[in-house]
SEKOL-602617 format. One record per residue: z, x, y of N, C-alpha, C in turn; residue number from 1. Coordinates in nm, 3 decimals. Example, Ala and Ser with C-alpha at 12.3 -4.5 7.8 and 13.67 -1.06 7.14 Angstrom:
BEGIN
<node n_z="0.780" n_x="1.319" n_y="-0.569" ca_z="0.780" ca_x="1.230" ca_y="-0.450" c_z="0.780" c_x="1.320" c_y="-0.330" nr="1"/>
<node n_z="0.708" n_x="1.285" n_y="-0.225" ca_z="0.714" ca_x="1.367" ca_y="-0.106" c_z="0.787" c_x="1.290" c_y="0.003" nr="2"/>
***
This chain:
BEGIN
<node n_z="6.288" n_x="-1.319" n_y="2.704" ca_z="6.353" ca_x="-1.441" ca_y="2.659" c_z="6.245" c_x="-1.543" c_y="2.621" nr="1"/>
<node n_z="6.275" n_x="-1.624" n_y="2.526" ca_z="6.181" ca_x="-1.724" ca_y="2.475" c_z="6.221" c_x="-1.863" c_y="2.523" nr="2"/>
<node n_z="6.122" n_x="-1.943" n_y="2.561" ca_z="6.144" ca_x="-2.084" ca_y="2.592" c_z="6.130" c_x="-2.164" c_y="2.463" nr="3"/>
<node n_z="6.230" n_x="-2.241" n_y="2.434" ca_z="6.228" ca_x="-2.330" ca_y="2.317" c_z="6.214" c_x="-2.473" c_y="2.365" nr="4"/>
<node n_z="6.130" n_x="-2.549" n_y="2.296" ca_z="6.114" ca_x="-2.692" ca_y="2.322" c_z="6.157" c_x="-2.766" c_y="2.196" nr="5"/>
<node n_z="6.255" n_x="-2.854" n_y="2.213" ca_z="6.311" ca_x="-2.929" ca_y="2.101" c_z="6.303" c_x="-3.077" c_y="2.132" nr="6"/>
<node n_z="6.253" n_x="-3.154" n_y="2.036" ca_z="6.252" ca_x="-3.299" ca_y="2.049" c_z="6.381" c_x="-3.355" c_y="1.994" nr="7"/>
<node n_z="6.435" n_x="-3.455" n_y="2.063" ca_z="6.555" ca_x="-3.523" ca_y="2.014" c_z="6.522" c_x="-3.671" c_y="1.996" nr="8"/>
<node n_z="6.587" n_x="-3.732" n_y="1.898" ca_z="6.564" ca_x="-3.874" ca_y="1.877" c_z="6.676" c_x="-3.937" c_y="1.797" nr="9"/>
<node n_z="6.693" n_x="-4.068" n_y="1.818" ca_z="6.792" ca_x="-4.145" ca_y="1.743" c_z="6.755" c_x="-4.292" c_y="1.748" nr="10"/>
<node n_z="6.783" n_x="-4.363" n_y="1.638" ca_z="6.768" ca_x="-4.509" ca_y="1.639" c_z="6.896" c_x="-4.577" c_y="1.589" nr="11"/>
<node n_z="7.004" n_x="-4.503" n_y="1.589" ca_z="7.134" ca_x="-4.554" ca_y="1.546" c_z="7.233" c_x="-4.523" c_y="1.659" nr="12"/>
<node n_z="7.266" n_x="-4.626" n_y="1.738" ca_z="7.347" ca_x="-4.605" ca_y="1.859" c_z="7.282" c_x="-4.492" c_y="1.941" nr="13"/>
<node n_z="7.155" n_x="-4.510" n_y="1.977" ca_z="7.075" ca_x="-4.399" ca_y="2.030" c_z="7.124" c_x="-4.339" c_y="2.161" nr="14"/>
<node n_z="7.175" n_x="-4.418" n_y="2.252" ca_z="7.223" ca_x="-4.361" ca_y="2.379" c_z="7.337" c_x="-4.263" c_y="2.352" nr="15"/>
<node n_z="7.431" n_x="-4.304" n_y="2.269" ca_z="7.545" ca_x="-4.219" ca_y="2.236" c_z="7.499" c_x="-4.092" c_y="2.165" nr="16"/>
<node n_z="7.417" n_x="-4.108" n_y="2.061" ca_z="7.377" ca_x="-3.991" ca_y="1.983" c_z="7.286" c_x="-3.896" c_y="2.061" nr="17"/>
<node n_z="7.198" n_x="-3.949" n_y="2.146" ca_z="7.118" ca_x="-3.859" ca_y="2.231" c_z="7.207" c_x="-3.782" c_y="2.326" nr="18"/>
<node n_z="7.307" n_x="-3.849" n_y="2.383" ca_z="7.402" ca_x="-3.780" ca_y="2.469" c_z="7.474" c_x="-3.669" c_y="2.392" nr="19"/>
<node n_z="7.517" n_x="-3.697" n_y="2.270" ca_z="7.589" ca_x="-3.597" ca_y="2.190" c_z="7.498" c_x="-3.479" c_y="2.154" nr="20"/>
<node n_z="7.370" n_x="-3.506" n_y="2.126" ca_z="7.277" ca_x="-3.396" ca_y="2.099" c_z="7.257" c_x="-3.310" c_y="2.223" nr="21"/>
<node n_z="7.238" n_x="-3.375" n_y="2.339" ca_z="7.223" ca_x="-3.299" ca_y="2.464" c_z="7.348" c_x="-3.218" c_y="2.494" nr="22"/>
<node n_z="7.463" n_x="-3.277" n_y="2.471" ca_z="7.590" ca_x="-3.207" ca_y="2.493" c_z="7.600" c_x="-3.084" c_y="2.403" nr="23"/>
<node n_z="7.565" n_x="-3.097" n_y="2.275" ca_z="7.570" ca_x="-2.984" ca_y="2.182" c_z="7.470" c_x="-2.875" c_y="2.223" nr="24"/>
<node n_z="7.349" n_x="-2.915" n_y="2.261" ca_z="7.249" ca_x="-2.818" ca_y="2.306" c_z="7.297" c_x="-2.742" c_y="2.429" nr="25"/>
<node n_z="7.354" n_x="-2.814" n_y="2.525" ca_z="7.402" ca_x="-2.749" ca_y="2.647" c_z="7.519" c_x="-2.656" c_y="2.618" nr="26"/>
<node n_z="7.609" n_x="-2.696" n_y="2.531" ca_z="7.722" ca_x="-2.609" ca_y="2.495" c_z="7.674" c_x="-2.481" c_y="2.428" nr="27"/>
<node n_z="7.570" n_x="-2.491" n_y="2.346" ca_z="7.521" ca_x="-2.375" ca_y="2.271" c_z="7.427" c_x="-2.287" c_y="2.354" nr="28"/>
<node n_z="7.340" n_x="-2.349" n_y="2.434" ca_z="7.234" ca_x="-2.273" ca_y="2.499" c_z="7.242" c_x="-2.269" c_y="2.652" nr="29"/>
<node n_z="7.339" n_x="-2.336" n_y="2.710" ca_z="7.353" ca_x="-2.335" ca_y="2.855" c_z="7.260" c_x="-2.435" c_y="2.921" nr="30"/>
<node n_z="7.204" n_x="-2.396" n_y="3.034" ca_z="7.121" ca_x="-2.486" ca_y="3.115" c_z="7.004" c_x="-2.541" c_y="3.034" nr="31"/>
<node n_z="6.986" n_x="-2.671" n_y="3.044" ca_z="6.874" ca_x="-2.740" ca_y="2.979" c_z="6.785" c_x="-2.803" c_y="3.084" nr="32"/>
<node n_z="6.658" n_x="-2.807" n_y="3.056" ca_z="6.565" ca_x="-2.891" ca_y="3.130" c_z="6.529" c_x="-3.004" c_y="3.034" nr="33"/>
<node n_z="6.546" n_x="-3.127" n_y="3.077" ca_z="6.524" ca_x="-3.240" ca_y="2.987" c_z="6.420" c_x="-3.336" c_y="3.044" nr="34"/>
<node n_z="6.346" n_x="-3.394" n_y="2.954" ca_z="6.253" ca_x="-3.501" ca_y="2.992" c_z="6.333" c_x="-3.628" c_y="3.009" nr="35"/>
<node n_z="6.266" n_x="-3.732" n_y="3.051" ca_z="6.328" ca_x="-3.864" ca_y="3.046" c_z="6.344" c_x="-3.901" c_y="2.899" nr="36"/>
<node n_z="6.433" n_x="-3.995" n_y="2.871" ca_z="6.445" ca_x="-4.050" ca_y="2.737" c_z="6.357" c_x="-4.174" c_y="2.731" nr="37"/>
<node n_z="6.285" n_x="-4.190" n_y="2.623" ca_z="6.185" ca_x="-4.296" ca_y="2.612" c_z="6.205" c_x="-4.372" c_y="2.481" nr="38"/>
<node n_z="6.200" n_x="-4.504" n_y="2.489" ca_z="6.210" ca_x="-4.587" ca_y="2.369" c_z="6.074" c_x="-4.591" c_y="2.300" nr="39"/>
<node n_z="6.074" n_x="-4.564" n_y="2.169" ca_z="5.950" ca_x="-4.565" ca_y="2.091" c_z="5.972" c_x="-4.639" c_y="1.959" nr="40"/>
<node n_z="5.863" n_x="-4.688" n_y="1.904" ca_z="5.869" ca_x="-4.753" ca_y="1.773" c_z="5.881" c_x="-4.647" c_y="1.665" nr="41"/>
<node n_z="5.947" n_x="-4.680" n_y="1.555" ca_z="5.956" ca_x="-4.589" ca_y="1.441" c_z="5.815" c_x="-4.564" c_y="1.388" nr="42"/>
<node n_z="5.789" n_x="-4.439" n_y="1.350" ca_z="5.657" ca_x="-4.397" ca_y="1.305" c_z="5.668" c_x="-4.338" c_y="1.166" nr="43"/>
<node n_z="5.574" n_x="-4.373" n_y="1.080" ca_z="5.568" ca_x="-4.311" ca_y="0.947" c_z="5.482" c_x="-4.186" c_y="0.961" nr="44"/>
<node n_z="5.535" n_x="-4.073" n_y="0.913" ca_z="5.458" ca_x="-3.949" ca_y="0.916" c_z="5.484" c_x="-3.872" c_y="0.788" nr="45"/>
<node n_z="5.410" n_x="-3.765" n_y="0.769" ca_z="5.428" ca_x="-3.681" ca_y="0.651" c_z="5.565" c_x="-3.616" c_y="0.650" nr="46"/>
<node n_z="5.621" n_x="-3.590" n_y="0.767" ca_z="5.748" ca_x="-3.521" ca_y="0.776" c_z="5.868" c_x="-3.613" c_y="0.766" nr="47"/>
<node n_z="5.848" n_x="-3.741" n_y="0.790" ca_z="5.959" ca_x="-3.835" ca_y="0.794" c_z="5.940" c_x="-3.941" c_y="0.688" nr="48"/>
<node n_z="6.047" n_x="-3.974" n_y="0.620" ca_z="6.039" ca_x="-4.067" ca_y="0.508" c_z="6.083" c_x="-4.207" c_y="0.544" nr="49"/>
<node n_z="6.097" n_x="-4.237" n_y="0.670" ca_z="6.137" ca_x="-4.371" ca_y="0.710" c_z="6.029" c_x="-4.471" c_y="0.673" nr="50"/>
<node n_z="6.070" n_x="-4.592" n_y="0.644" ca_z="5.973" ca_x="-4.695" ca_y="0.608" c_z="5.900" c_x="-4.750" c_y="0.729" nr="51"/>
<node n_z="5.942" n_x="-4.711" n_y="0.848" ca_z="5.871" ca_x="-4.750" ca_y="0.970" c_z="5.890" c_x="-4.894" c_y="1.007" nr="52"/>
<node n_z="5.838" n_x="-4.986" n_y="0.928" ca_z="5.845" ca_x="-5.128" ca_y="0.959" c_z="5.986" c_x="-5.182" c_y="0.964" nr="53"/>
<node n_z="6.076" n_x="-5.125" n_y="0.888" ca_z="6.214" ca_x="-5.172" ca_y="0.884" c_z="6.306" c_x="-5.098" c_y="0.980" nr="54"/>
<node n_z="6.261" n_x="-4.987" n_y="1.033" ca_z="6.347" ca_x="-4.903" ca_y="1.116" c_z="6.353" c_x="-4.955" c_y="1.259" nr="55"/>
<node n_z="6.469" n_x="-4.941" n_y="1.320" ca_z="6.488" ca_x="-4.979" ca_y="1.460" c_z="6.412" c_x="-4.881" c_y="1.550" nr="56"/>
<node n_z="6.385" n_x="-4.924" n_y="1.673" ca_z="6.320" ca_x="-4.837" ca_y="1.770" c_z="6.406" c_x="-4.713" c_y="1.797" nr="57"/>
<node n_z="6.338" n_x="-4.606" n_y="1.832" ca_z="6.403" ca_x="-4.478" ca_y="1.863" c_z="6.415" c_x="-4.459" c_y="2.013" nr="58"/>
<node n_z="6.509" n_x="-4.376" n_y="2.051" ca_z="6.517" ca_x="-4.320" ca_y="2.184" c_z="6.483" c_x="-4.173" c_y="2.165" nr="59"/>
<node n_z="6.378" n_x="-4.124" n_y="2.233" ca_z="6.331" ca_x="-3.987" ca_y="2.217" c_z="6.329" c_x="-3.913" c_y="2.350" nr="60"/>
<node n_z="6.342" n_x="-3.782" n_y="2.343" ca_z="6.331" ca_x="-3.696" ca_y="2.459" c_z="6.292" c_x="-3.556" c_y="2.416" nr="61"/>
<node n_z="6.261" n_x="-3.472" n_y="2.514" ca_z="6.228" ca_x="-3.332" ca_y="2.489" c_z="6.316" c_x="-3.246" c_y="2.578" nr="62"/>
<node n_z="6.364" n_x="-3.138" n_y="2.521" ca_z="6.455" ca_x="-3.046" ca_y="2.589" c_z="6.393" c_x="-2.907" c_y="2.588" nr="63"/>
<node n_z="6.409" n_x="-2.834" n_y="2.699" ca_z="6.364" ca_x="-2.695" ca_y="2.707" c_z="6.484" c_x="-2.608" c_y="2.744" nr="64"/>
<node n_z="6.495" n_x="-2.493" n_y="2.679" ca_z="6.599" ca_x="-2.396" ca_y="2.713" c_z="6.548" c_x="-2.257" c_y="2.679" nr="65"/>
<node n_z="6.613" n_x="-2.157" n_y="2.736" ca_z="6.580" ca_x="-2.018" ca_y="2.707" c_z="6.682" c_x="-1.960" c_y="2.611" nr="66"/>
<node n_z="6.634" n_x="-1.888" n_y="2.510" ca_z="6.725" ca_x="-1.824" ca_y="2.414" c_z="6.648" c_x="-1.721" c_y="2.334" nr="67"/>
<node n_z="6.721" n_x="-1.622" n_y="2.283" ca_z="6.660" ca_x="-1.524" ca_y="2.194" c_z="6.690" c_x="-1.556" c_y="2.047" nr="68"/>
<node n_z="6.737" n_x="-1.678" n_y="2.019" ca_z="6.766" ca_x="-1.720" ca_y="1.882" c_z="6.638" c_x="-1.719" c_y="1.798" nr="69"/>
<node n_z="6.650" n_x="-1.690" n_y="1.670" ca_z="6.534" ca_x="-1.695" ca_y="1.581" c_z="6.504" c_x="-1.840" c_y="1.543" nr="70"/>
<node n_z="6.381" n_x="-1.865" n_y="1.503" ca_z="6.341" ca_x="-2.000" ca_y="1.461" c_z="6.430" c_x="-2.049" c_y="1.347" nr="71"/>
<node n_z="6.455" n_x="-1.964" n_y="1.247" ca_z="6.536" ca_x="-2.006" ca_y="1.133" c_z="6.679" c_x="-2.039" c_y="1.175" nr="72"/>
<node n_z="6.738" n_x="-1.958" n_y="1.262" ca_z="6.874" ca_x="-1.987" ca_y="1.309" c_z="6.878" c_x="-2.117" c_y="1.390" nr="73"/>
<node n_z="6.775" n_x="-2.139" n_y="1.472" ca_z="6.770" ca_x="-2.264" ca_y="1.548" c_z="6.754" c_x="-2.383" c_y="1.454" nr="74"/>
<node n_z="6.668" n_x="-2.371" n_y="1.355" ca_z="6.649" ca_x="-2.480" ca_y="1.258" c_z="6.780" c_x="-2.510" c_y="1.186" nr="75"/>
<node n_z="6.849" n_x="-2.406" n_y="1.141" ca_z="6.978" ca_x="-2.425" ca_y="1.072" c_z="7.080" c_x="-2.491" c_y="1.164" nr="76"/>
<node n_z="7.083" n_x="-2.446" n_y="1.290" ca_z="7.177" ca_x="-2.503" ca_y="1.386" c_z="7.146" c_x="-2.651" c_y="1.410" nr="77"/>
<node n_z="7.018" n_x="-2.684" n_y="1.426" ca_z="6.978" ca_x="-2.824" ca_y="1.447" c_z="7.018" c_x="-2.910" c_y="1.329" nr="78"/>
<node n_z="6.995" n_x="-2.862" n_y="1.208" ca_z="7.034" ca_x="-2.937" ca_y="1.088" c_z="7.184" c_x="-2.961" c_y="1.084" nr="79"/>
<node n_z="7.261" n_x="-2.862" n_y="1.126" ca_z="7.407" ca_x="-2.878" ca_y="1.126" c_z="7.450" c_x="-2.984" c_y="1.228" nr="80"/>
<node n_z="7.389" n_x="-2.984" n_y="1.345" ca_z="7.420" ca_x="-3.087" ca_y="1.445" c_z="7.384" c_x="-3.225" c_y="1.392" nr="81"/>
<node n_z="7.267" n_x="-3.237" n_y="1.330" ca_z="7.228" ca_x="-3.366" ca_y="1.270" c_z="7.333" c_x="-3.412" c_y="1.169" nr="82"/>
<node n_z="7.376" n_x="-3.321" n_y="1.085" ca_z="7.478" ca_x="-3.353" ca_y="0.984" c_z="7.609" c_x="-3.393" c_y="1.050" nr="83"/>
<node n_z="7.651" n_x="-3.318" n_y="1.151" ca_z="7.776" ca_x="-3.348" ca_y="1.222" c_z="7.773" c_x="-3.486" c_y="1.286" nr="84"/>
<node n_z="7.654" n_x="-3.531" n_y="1.327" ca_z="7.640" ca_x="-3.662" ca_y="1.391" c_z="7.609" c_x="-3.773" c_y="1.291" nr="85"/>
<node n_z="7.614" n_x="-3.742" n_y="1.162" ca_z="7.604" ca_x="-3.846" ca_y="1.060" c_z="7.466" c_x="-3.876" c_y="1.007" nr="86"/>
<node n_z="7.371" n_x="-3.787" n_y="1.026" ca_z="7.235" ca_x="-3.813" ca_y="0.976" c_z="7.234" c_x="-3.819" c_y="0.824" nr="87"/>
<node n_z="7.166" n_x="-3.920" n_y="0.772" ca_z="7.141" ca_x="-3.933" ca_y="0.629" c_z="6.989" c_x="-3.934" c_y="0.612" nr="88"/>
<node n_z="6.935" n_x="-3.826" n_y="0.560" ca_z="6.789" ca_x="-3.814" ca_y="0.546" c_z="6.735" c_x="-3.921" c_y="0.452" nr="89"/>
<node n_z="6.620" n_x="-3.977" n_y="0.490" ca_z="6.557" ca_x="-4.081" ca_y="0.410" c_z="6.602" c_x="-4.221" c_y="0.444" nr="90"/>
<node n_z="6.701" n_x="-4.234" n_y="0.532" ca_z="6.750" ca_x="-4.365" ca_y="0.573" c_z="6.667" c_x="-4.418" c_y="0.690" nr="91"/>
<node n_z="6.658" n_x="-4.551" n_y="0.701" ca_z="6.591" ca_x="-4.611" ca_y="0.817" c_z="6.672" c_x="-4.594" c_y="0.944" nr="92"/>
<node n_z="6.800" n_x="-4.569" n_y="0.931" ca_z="6.888" ca_x="-4.544" ca_y="1.046" c_z="6.900" c_x="-4.393" c_y="1.062" nr="93"/>
<node n_z="6.869" n_x="-4.344" n_y="1.179" ca_z="6.875" ca_x="-4.200" ca_y="1.206" c_z="6.964" c_x="-4.177" c_y="1.327" nr="94"/>
<node n_z="7.083" n_x="-4.125" n_y="1.301" ca_z="7.175" ca_x="-4.100" ca_y="1.411" c_z="7.129" c_x="-3.983" c_y="1.497" nr="95"/>
<node n_z="7.068" n_x="-3.882" n_y="1.435" ca_z="7.029" ca_x="-3.763" ca_y="1.511" c_z="6.909" c_x="-3.696" c_y="1.445" nr="96"/>
<node n_z="6.807" n_x="-3.668" n_y="1.525" ca_z="6.689" ca_x="-3.597" ca_y="1.479" c_z="6.656" c_x="-3.492" c_y="1.584" nr="97"/>
<node n_z="6.661" n_x="-3.366" n_y="1.545" ca_z="6.627" ca_x="-3.254" ca_y="1.632" c_z="6.507" c_x="-3.182" c_y="1.570" nr="98"/>
<node n_z="6.395" n_x="-3.180" n_y="1.642" ca_z="6.272" ca_x="-3.119" ca_y="1.593" c_z="6.230" c_x="-3.004" c_y="1.684" nr="99"/>
<node n_z="6.209" n_x="-2.887" n_y="1.625" ca_z="6.157" ca_x="-2.774" ca_y="1.702" c_z="6.008" c_x="-2.801" c_y="1.726" nr="100"/>
<node n_z="5.970" n_x="-2.812" n_y="1.852" ca_z="5.832" ca_x="-2.841" ca_y="1.887" c_z="5.752" c_x="-2.715" c_y="1.915" nr="101"/>
<node n_z="5.815" n_x="-2.618" n_y="1.984" ca_z="5.743" ca_x="-2.496" ca_y="2.019" c_z="5.840" c_x="-2.390" c_y="2.069" nr="102"/>
<node n_z="5.796" n_x="-2.267" n_y="2.058" ca_z="5.862" ca_x="-2.157" ca_y="2.128" c_z="5.751" c_x="-2.074" c_y="2.191" nr="103"/>
<node n_z="5.774" n_x="-2.030" n_y="2.314" ca_z="5.671" ca_x="-1.958" ca_y="2.388" c_z="5.735" c_x="-1.866" c_y="2.491" nr="104"/>
<node n_z="5.665" n_x="-1.761" n_y="2.525" ca_z="5.711" ca_x="-1.670" ca_y="2.630" c_z="5.657" c_x="-1.710" c_y="2.766" nr="105"/>
<node n_z="5.563" n_x="-1.803" n_y="2.768" ca_z="5.502" ca_x="-1.848" ca_y="2.893" c_z="5.510" c_x="-2.000" c_y="2.901" nr="106"/>
<node n_z="5.508" n_x="-2.049" n_y="3.023" ca_z="5.521" ca_x="-2.193" ca_y="3.045" c_z="5.386" c_x="-2.258" c_y="3.074" nr="107"/>
<node n_z="5.280" n_x="-2.214" n_y="3.005" ca_z="5.147" ca_x="-2.267" ca_y="3.035" c_z="5.121" c_x="-2.404" c_y="2.973" nr="108"/>
<node n_z="5.196" n_x="-2.444" n_y="2.873" ca_z="5.183" ca_x="-2.577" ca_y="2.816" c_z="5.065" c_x="-2.597" c_y="2.724" nr="109"/>
<node n_z="4.990" n_x="-2.491" n_y="2.693" ca_z="4.875" ca_x="-2.506" ca_y="2.605" c_z="4.910" c_x="-2.557" c_y="2.466" nr="110"/>
<node n_z="5.031" n_x="-2.537" n_y="2.425" ca_z="5.077" ca_x="-2.579" ca_y="2.292" c_z="5.099" c_x="-2.729" c_y="2.282" nr="111"/>
<node n_z="5.115" n_x="-2.797" n_y="2.396" ca_z="5.158" ca_x="-2.938" ca_y="2.396" c_z="5.062" c_x="-3.027" c_y="2.319" nr="112"/>
<node n_z="4.932" n_x="-3.004" n_y="2.330" ca_z="4.835" ca_x="-3.088" ca_y="2.261" c_z="4.844" c_x="-3.074" c_y="2.109" nr="113"/>
<node n_z="4.913" n_x="-2.972" n_y="2.062" ca_z="4.926" ca_x="-2.950" ca_y="1.918" c_z="5.056" c_x="-3.007" c_y="1.862" nr="114"/>
<node n_z="5.136" n_x="-3.072" n_y="1.947" ca_z="5.258" ca_x="-3.135" ca_y="1.898" c_z="5.218" c_x="-3.250" c_y="1.807" nr="115"/>
<node n_z="5.263" n_x="-3.242" n_y="1.682" ca_z="5.223" ca_x="-3.341" ca_y="1.582" c_z="5.276" c_x="-3.480" c_y="1.614" nr="116"/>
<node n_z="5.398" n_x="-3.488" n_y="1.661" ca_z="5.462" ca_x="-3.617" ca_y="1.685" c_z="5.415" c_x="-3.675" c_y="1.817" nr="117"/>
<node n_z="5.337" n_x="-3.783" n_y="1.810" ca_z="5.279" ca_x="-3.843" ca_y="1.930" c_z="5.385" c_x="-3.890" c_y="2.028" nr="118"/>
<node n_z="5.499" n_x="-3.930" n_y="1.979" ca_z="5.606" ca_x="-3.980" ca_y="2.066" c_z="5.671" c_x="-3.870" c_y="2.147" nr="119"/>
<node n_z="5.651" n_x="-3.743" n_y="2.110" ca_z="5.703" ca_x="-3.631" ca_y="2.190" c_z="5.598" c_x="-3.576" c_y="2.286" nr="120"/>
<node n_z="5.469" n_x="-3.596" n_y="2.255" ca_z="5.363" ca_x="-3.527" ca_y="2.328" c_z="5.364" c_x="-3.554" c_y="2.478" nr="121"/>
<node n_z="5.369" n_x="-3.681" n_y="2.518" ca_z="5.366" ca_x="-3.712" ca_y="2.662" c_z="5.494" c_x="-3.666" c_y="2.731" nr="122"/>
<node n_z="5.606" n_x="-3.674" n_y="2.661" ca_z="5.732" ca_x="-3.626" ca_y="2.719" c_z="5.727" c_x="-3.475" c_y="2.741" nr="123"/>
<node n_z="5.669" n_x="-3.402" n_y="2.645" ca_z="5.655" ca_x="-3.257" ca_y="2.657" c_z="5.560" c_x="-3.221" c_y="2.771" nr="124"/>
<node n_z="5.449" n_x="-3.295" n_y="2.784" ca_z="5.354" ca_x="-3.269" ca_y="2.893" c_z="5.422" c_x="-3.287" c_y="3.028" nr="125"/>
<node n_z="5.497" n_x="-3.395" n_y="3.043" ca_z="5.568" ca_x="-3.420" ca_y="3.169" c_z="5.669" c_x="-3.310" c_y="3.198" nr="126"/>
<node n_z="5.739" n_x="-3.266" n_y="3.095" ca_z="5.840" ca_x="-3.162" ca_y="3.113" c_z="5.777" c_x="-3.030" c_y="3.156" nr="127"/>
<node n_z="5.669" n_x="-2.990" n_y="3.090" ca_z="5.600" ca_x="-2.865" ca_y="3.125" c_z="5.542" c_x="-2.872" c_y="3.265" nr="128"/>
<node n_z="5.491" n_x="-2.989" n_y="3.303" ca_z="5.429" ca_x="-3.006" ca_y="3.434" c_z="5.529" c_x="-3.011" c_y="3.549" nr="129"/>
<node n_z="5.656" n_x="-3.037" n_y="3.518" ca_z="5.756" ca_x="-3.048" ca_y="3.625" c_z="5.774" c_x="-2.913" c_y="3.693" nr="130"/>
<node n_z="5.798" n_x="-2.916" n_y="3.822" ca_z="5.805" ca_x="-2.794" ca_y="3.903" c_z="5.922" c_x="-2.704" c_y="3.868" nr="131"/>
<node n_z="6.032" n_x="-2.761" n_y="3.820" ca_z="6.153" ca_x="-2.680" ca_y="3.803" c_z="6.189" c_x="-2.660" c_y="3.657" nr="132"/>
<node n_z="6.090" n_x="-2.648" n_y="3.568" ca_z="6.119" ca_x="-2.635" ca_y="3.426" c_z="6.198" c_x="-2.509" c_y="3.395" nr="133"/>
<node n_z="6.188" n_x="-2.405" n_y="3.476" ca_z="6.260" ca_x="-2.281" ca_y="3.448" c_z="6.389" c_x="-2.270" c_y="3.527" nr="134"/>
<node n_z="6.423" n_x="-2.371" n_y="3.606" ca_z="6.545" ca_x="-2.362" ca_y="3.686" c_z="6.663" c_x="-2.416" c_y="3.611" nr="135"/>
***
């Protein structure tokens, strides 16, 4: 079985939308290990087209679960959840953002330093370091 790490984020009614993303993940994949949710400033990156300065702060978290799903199927599923929750790509308002951070067969956490999104990195480190990540 593979451990998947997925980042979640929202800056549009973020508490509600993060809850809905966690609910969808749990319904699809069962038991989740979740980081704390953390408020972060909007960031301009190559992957995101937000203007940054105009965007509201985000609520972000990292989720871990076990599944044999393929990366492409997980990506497609995440995009569908984003769409179901009202995401409009390119908008400063983001109701739902699900990012695949890593998949691994071991819980060594060596991949965490390679997470591109700085706002997920510390949350992922804390999650991997927690004693019950596989429970």
